[in-house]
N, C-alpha and C positions, 0 to 999 in steps of 0.2 A: 551640419547635424554631425558629432562626432560620435564615434565606435557605442560608448554608453548610451548616450541621446540615441539613438539608433535602436538601443535593445531596448531601452525603455520602451520606447512608443509603441515599438513591435508588439510585447510582452502585455502591456501596463495601460500602452495609449498614455502616456503622459509625457506632453512636450521638455518639460522643465522637471529637474531635481527640485527638492528640498534645499532649504538650507542644509549645509555640511553632508548631503548625500555625497555629490559629486568627490568633493573634497575628499574624504575617503575610501569612496571606490576607486579612486587614482591611487592612494597612497597604497591601498591591499593590491593593487593590480601589478604595483610595481617591486612587491615582493615584498613590503614592509609591514614587521611585524606593529596591529594597530588595535589601538583601544577605543572604543567610541561611545560616549556616555553622550545616548538622546534618550531624552521624555518617551514614556509609551505612548503611542501612538504618532512618534516622529518618524516612522517609516524607516527601521530600523533591519528588518528584515534585505529590503530592497539593497542593501549595502554589501553582502557579502552573495545575493542572486546573480546581480549586474555583472561581477568583476567575473564571477566563476563563467559565468555563459559566454564572456569576453574569450574564454580560453580554451586550448584543449583540456580533456578532463574532466572528473570528477570532486564534486566540493564535499567534505564533509560536514557534517551540521550537531554539533555536541548539543541537545539540550535534557534538563531533567522532566520536561514537564511532554508526558504523552500526549495528550488530549492534544495540544497546543502544535505537537510534532507531526499529530494525523492531519489536520487542517489544513497547516502549511501544506502536506502532501498532496493533498486534496485539491488546493490552490494552486498548484502550481500542473500537477495532470490539466484541469479545467485551462491555463494558458499553453495546452501541448508544449507542457514543460517538464522529460521526463524523468522524475523523484522517487525515492525508494525511503521507506521505515525500519527500524529494527530498533526493538524493545520488550520488556520483562515479558508484555501479554503477551510472546508469539512461543508455537513450539518448534523441537527443533529442523521437521522438514520445512517449515517455511523461513525458518532463518536460512537454512542452506540454501534454499530457492532463491531469495533476499541477496543475500551473498553473491551467490553463481553473476546472479544479475545486474550486480553494482560492479563486478570484473569485466565478465566479460558483456554486456547489453550496452545502448546507447544513453545512460544515465547519466546524469547532469547534478543529481544532490542524494545524498545519501545519507539521512538525519537516523542518529543511533543516542541513545540513552548511556548517561555516562560509563553508568557499570558495565552495557553490552563491550564500549572501546578496550576495555583492559583485560578483556579476556584472551587465552591465547589463540583459541582459533580468529578472532578478528583482525589481529594483529597479523596473522598469517596472511589471510585475505590481505590488509592495506597494505603490507609489504609490495605485493604484484599489483596494486594500482596505480591506474596516472592520477593521485590528488594533486589537484591546483591553490587548492586553500583550506584552511581549517576553520570553523568559525564555532567559535563560544559560545554559544548564549546565554542570557543571567548569568554571564562571570561574575558575580560578586557572590555566586554561591563558593569559590574556590577558596573566600578568606576567612579568616576563621572573625573576623574583623568585623564583619557582616554583620549585616539580619538575617539571613536565611543558610547560615554555612554548611554545604553537604562531602561529606569523607570521600565519595567516591570521585570528584573536581579535582582531588588531588594528583591524583594519577593520570589526568589528560596529559599532563607534558610530555607523560612517558614517550606518545606518537612521536614526539621530534626526534627522538634516539632514530627512529625509521623511514620519519621521513622530516629529514635534515632541511631540504628545499624550498619546504613549502611555508607562507608564510599563515601567520596566525592572525586573525580579527577575532577579538574578544568584544561581546555587547554587551552593554547593562543599561536600564530605566534610568538607577540611584545610584548613589557610590560615594563616598565622604572619600576626603583625601590621603586614608591610611588604606582605604579598602582601594583604589584608584594604583597606587601602589603596590600593593601585597597582591593584586591579580598581574601584575606586568612582571613582577618577580615570581611567583607560582607558575607562569605559563614561561619563562625562560625567554623574557621578549631581549633581542638583539641589542635592542637600544629602546629607551624610552620614548614612546611615540604616542600621543593622548589625542583624541579631539571632541572638543566638548562644547554642547551645545548648553549655552545659560540656560539653569531650572526657571530662567523670572518667566512667569505667564503677566505679561502686563493685563488684559483683560478678565483678569483671574480677581475676583476681592477679596480678598480672607478673613474671614469674619468669627470673635470668639466671644461668646453669651455665657455671661456666667449667672445661670435662672436654676432655682426651684423646680419650676413646672416645664420640663420639658414638651410637650405634649401641646400644653397650649400655645406656646412659643413657635414649634414646630406648624401650627396653623397658620398661626401670622406667618410665617416666611412663605409657605404653599399656596396663604391669597392674597401677597403682595408680590410674589413674583410669577413670571409667567411661565410657558412652556413645563420640558420634563424633568424628570428628576431623581436621583438616585436617595433611598434615607439608608444609610450604614449604621447596624445596632451589630453587639457584640454574640446573641445566642438564638439560635433558632425558633424559640418560643416566642420571643422581644417580635422576630418580623412577623409572626403571626397576629399578635397583641395590636402593633401598630399600624397593620394594614388594615384590620378590623376597628381601628378608632378613624384610620382617614375616611374609611369607607363610608363611618356615620356620620362623617360631614359630605356626603355625596362628592368626594374627591376621588377619581377612578385610579386603582392600585392594587399590586399586588403582591406577595410574597419570594423568595426565591432563598434557597438554602441549600446543601449538598447534599443535605437526606433526602431529597427528591431526586425520583429517578430521571435519568439524562433526556426520556421524552418528555417528561410534565417542565423540565428546567429550560431546554429550549423553545418547546410550546410559551413560556411565561416571557422569555428574551425577547422572540421573535414580535408579542403583543404589545411590549414596551417599546420597540427600537419601532415599529411599523406606526406607534403613537396612539395604537388602540387603547391602552390606559396609560395615566398620565406621571404616574410613579411609580417605585419599584422600592420595595423595605427590602434588603437584603444582609446577612452577613458576608467577610470579606470571602468567603466565593464566589460571588458574583464581580467578576470583573475583567479574564483574560477572552477575550479578543470583542468586547467593546468598544466599538468604533464612531455610539454614536454620534453626531458630533454637535448636535442643537441640545444636548444637557447645559438648562440653565442652570441648574443648582445640582450641588451638592452637599448632604446635610450628616454628620454624623454626632448620633445621639449617645454613643460610649468612645471613649478613647482608645484609639488604636493602639496597637504595639510599641509600636515606631513611629519615626517622624516619616522614616524612607515608605513606611506601609498608607502612614497621612498625607504624604506629597504625590505616593500616587492613585490612591484612590479618590482624593479631594483635584486633583486632576483630570480627571475624568469631565469634568465641566467644561464647556466652552472650545470645546475642539476648531470649531468655527471660526473661531478669534473674536467672536462676540461677547460683549459683555454679559459676565456668568458670576457665582456666587461658591463658595465654598467655607460652609457656617458647620463648628465646632462649640456643642451646649455641652455647657462642663458646669459643675458644682464641687462641694466639697466633697459630697459622698464617694466620688468619682472616683478622688486620690486613696478613699481607704479600699474601694474596690481594688485598683491597682497594687495596693499593698497586700492584699487577699492572692490574688492573682497572681505574684509573684512568688508565694508562699508554694502553691499548687504546681509551679514551673517549673521548681527544684527537689524534687520527692528526697529524702534522706537515700545517700548511697545503699544502703541496705535493704531497703525497698525496692530497690535499681535494682538491685541482684536479686531478690525473690522474684520479680518480674521477668528479668532473662531466664529462669528456670521456667516459670508458668509458661513461656512463649514456646519453649521446646516441648514440654510435657502436653499442652492445650493441642499439640502438630503430632504428636506421638513419637517425638524423633528421640534415640537412647542418646545416651554419654557418649564421645568418640563417633557421632554420626552428626550430619547435616547439612555440609557445610553445600554450599554450590542449591539447595532446595527450594524452590519457589510454592508460594501458597497461597491463595486467595483467602483478604483477611479484612473480617467482619469486627471492628472495635466492639460493639454493642456486644456480640454475642461473647468476645473474648473476655470484655469485664466481667459478663453476668455468670460466665463459666470460672472466671478463676475471684470474684467477690472482690472486685478493686472498683474503685469509682474512676468511669470513663476516662476524666482529667489527667488524673495523677495516671492510669496507665498512659496515655499518651505521651506526656509529658517523659516519664519512664523512657519510651521507647524512643523518642526524638534522641532521650540524651545516650543510651545505646547506639542508636545509630549512629551522633558523634563519634562515638568510641567504636566505630566501623566492625561493632559484633553481625550487624543484620539495616538492612534498606527494608521502607516501606515507600512504596511509588504515590502517586496520586492515582484519584479511582480512577478506572478502566472504565469506557464506553466502547466496547469493540464488539461489530458487528459479525456475527454469523460469518464464516467462510466455508468456500466448497471450492474444493476441485478432481479432476476422475482423476484418479490413478492409478487407469487402464488404457489401452490404446484407442482409437476408434474405431478400428474394426473388431477386436473383443469385444466391445460395449456391442456393437451391431451382434455380435450372435446373443447375448446373454437379453436382446433387445427381442430376438426371434423366437428364443426359447422359453422366454416370461411376458407373454401379451401383459400380465397385470400390470407389471414394470416397464414396460414399452410405453405409456400414455403420461408415465411421472417422467421419463427419461426425456422425450419432448419438449413436455414443457419446462424443464428447467434447463433444454437447451435453447429454444427458444426464448425463455427468458432474460440470459447471459450466455455471453461472449467468452472467450478464453480462459475455458474451464480446465482443458487442457496443456496450458501453461505453468498456471501461475494461478495461486489461490482467489479465488472472487468473492468480493463482498456481498452476499446476500441476506435478502429480508422473506425472512417467514409468511409476512402474514401478506407481503408485495403475492406470492407464490399462490397462498390460499384465494386471494383474489383472482388472480390471474386464470387459477386451474377451476374456480367457483366449488371450492370445496372448503374444509376449517384449517387451522393451522398447525394443528392436534395430528389432523390425516399428513400434512407437510413433513411432518418432523418425524413420524412413524416411518413415512421412504426414507427418508434422510437418514437415520438411525438403521431402517434392513439395508440400504444400499453400501454404508460402511461394512458394517457386519459382513456384506458378502465380498469387501475389499474392493471396492468397483472405485470407491471416493471416498478423500479424505474430510471429514466433516468438522466444525470446531466451533458450536454452540457461541452463540455471544454468551458474553459477560460483562459485567457492572460491579466490580469492588475493585477494592486497591488492591497490591500484592505484597504480600512481604517475605524477602529475599535474605535469605540466612548467608553471610557471609563466613562463618568460620562453623566447626563442629562445636556438638554440644560440652562444655567445659564443666569441670565439676565444682559444686560451689566454691571452692578454697581458692579455685584457679581464677575466679573472674573477680578481674583487675577493672573497675571506674578511677580514673587516675582523679587523683585529690588535686592536683596542680590542674585540670581541663575544668573539671566541674568551676575548681573558684573563678577560674579566666572568663567560661560562658555565666556564671553569673553574677560576675564585675561587670560583662558587657552587657547583660539582659537590664543588668538595674542602669548602668547607663542610658541606655537608649529612652527607660520608664520616665529618668529625670529631664530629658530634653524634651518629651512629649509632656510631661506635667509643669514643666518651663515655658514652653509653647501656649499650653492652656492658659496657664495662669500671669504667666507677664503681661503688665497693660504699660509700659514705658517706648517700647521697640517695635517698629513697623514690623507686621506680619511677615513677609514678604523680605524684609530682612537678614529676619532670626530662621528664616530657613532656607537662604540663600547663603548661611552664613554656617549654618552647618553641612550643606554641600561645599564648603570650601570657598565660595566666590565673596571676592573682596570690594572693595570700592563702590557697594551697592547704594544705591539710589530709595527714601521710600518711595511706595509707589504711590500714596496723595488716594490710596482710596479702600481699605484694612479699614478696620472699628477704630484703629491707633491712633493711622493720620487723619481718620476725618474728625476723630474728637480733638487734636491737636491743630487741624485746621479751624475749626472756632477761633481757638486764642486768637489768630488773629496774627500769629507772631510766627516770621522764618523758622525753613526745618534749622538751617547756621547758629540763630538766635537762640532756636528751644534747646539746639545738642549744647553751646557752650555753657547753658544756664545748667543743664544739668550736670554735665560734668566737672564745671567750678562748686556747686552744691556738693557735689561728692568728695572732693578734698577737704569740706568745710564740717562737714556733719555726717561724716563716717565715724562712728563711735564719738562724736564729740557735739554737746547740745549746744547749738549756737543760738543767737538772736536775730526772728527776722531783720534787725536795724543791720546788726551786722555780715549779716551775708548780704540785702542790697550793699552795703558801702563797698564790701571788699569783690564785687563783679561790675568790670566796667560795662554794664548795658542796663537800660533806661529803664525805672525804679519800679516802674509800672507794668514790664514784661515780666520782673521777677516774682512780681506778686502773682501775678497771673499763671506761671508758671508754679511756683508753690504751694498755691491753691488745686494747681490740677494735680502734682504729686499727692498732697492731701487728700483730694477725691477718690484718687486713684488706690490709697493704701501703701503709697510706694517711701512716702516719711510720715511719723506724727510728730506730733504735738505733746509735750508733757506738762504741768499741770504749772508750771512756772511760767509756759508760754512759750517754753523755747522749740525747735525743731531737733528732731533727733533722726539717723538714717534707722529705717526699720531692718533690723538683723534677718 
């Protein structure tokens, strides 16, 4: 058992690595800049956690997802691995304590949001740290060619100026070839070095069905496929509608979306993961941290925004390597809705400028002020206050984010935090002088440890039960102690944050780059077109189409998607089928050609040619003219 295997077994209890993990770990440990492309659920975090544990020093992990950051820190602590997180939801005192611990404490991992990394204060601390590795999660966010570009990622490479010897490990689950090259370029890789696990999922059958009544077809899927499943829909209202429909059929199900409180979302997710409900109906908010291995089907009732999003969501089926299904239900109305969505996604530039001013006015920020300010942000309240359609506002804010005027974090679900800011002796004197407070202080000290050295997560509901009182009484005591400057108390928060990157500008000085606007609009259109092509295509293996999108070449037909199964019924080999189709393309593209001429010009048995021609006709890929000729459909 080598060093890496010992660390894996000691902290995770596994005796063997998954495919590609050890190769990536070895590359990083040897100081090589490395890009790792591994599908969701492939064990990406192990690839930076193990090599960092094998060396002295601390690993800096950069991720845009605050909730995921906090989950990973908790998971590491549960494995007795000291880790810290630093993000926009923390106050100045918490940040100072965290940075001091990272510098002087025996911590192995420091998780940062990208906007925190680029502050002057952060860099001053990093210069003094013994950093053994820089891990960049969700690294596709650095590329303007990608589907989730985030401007703060562009400045990550600046950290290399102060940490020239630290290797960089970039991680992502999905990336096209152009994004792969862009990641390595933007992160200043010393030389190209990519480890890519094939995106092929041999146990997953990709199915597309062109149906008008999607609910009835969904009923058919659930009745014919055993096990648990996920149904993805586009909006929150639809999650409830489909759940009610399933419940009317006697199918145990529930709905999930970002508008629910964190407690309710966690409760519903746990019900589904434990098998107490069979089907979860969700928006794309459902996904992070989903590690249920025995999902037998994932059904999309609406088109996802991109092939990358579809691949990740569909890939939540069959992680136990058993036969599973990824089904997309599609009809012509979906294309119309997609076009409407495209228009909403890019409001006119003048509208974007108006929303820019509305943001500063909404928070009461004057001209020439605002840089670095952080606010709790409620999109619905903002939309009502400014009389703006919420989707228009959201998409305008996304464009302002791309122009680096502001940032919107993912939703925070931060528990209340508490720290005593007086020493034990001074606190004891207060307790002696205030008997009413004495019992409460003792309650807190019995319930939690470490309150004098760092902020500790607390739960007011738990304290109320522990002290046989109400949550309101607990909060009143906490506020009183805070006002007496005995504690630093930060109540829990459950909203996204909006961060202003620049001081407020006069309207004439707000510039939305026409070049960037056009570029992102064209990229968005390209991703939409690729998704529509996947849904409407009827000739190429679904798996091959997806693999080709992500740059994999020389792939084979999966033999189990809807297209492959239909072809299999023809009793024609894949080689003969593809050869006939290629010959047909040459003969009938923009030319009317008789069936007899086609048969005479293809050196394959006529009965096979006729079968393929009939199949192409049935699937709308060629059509027959009134004179009996075949013409390639444009």
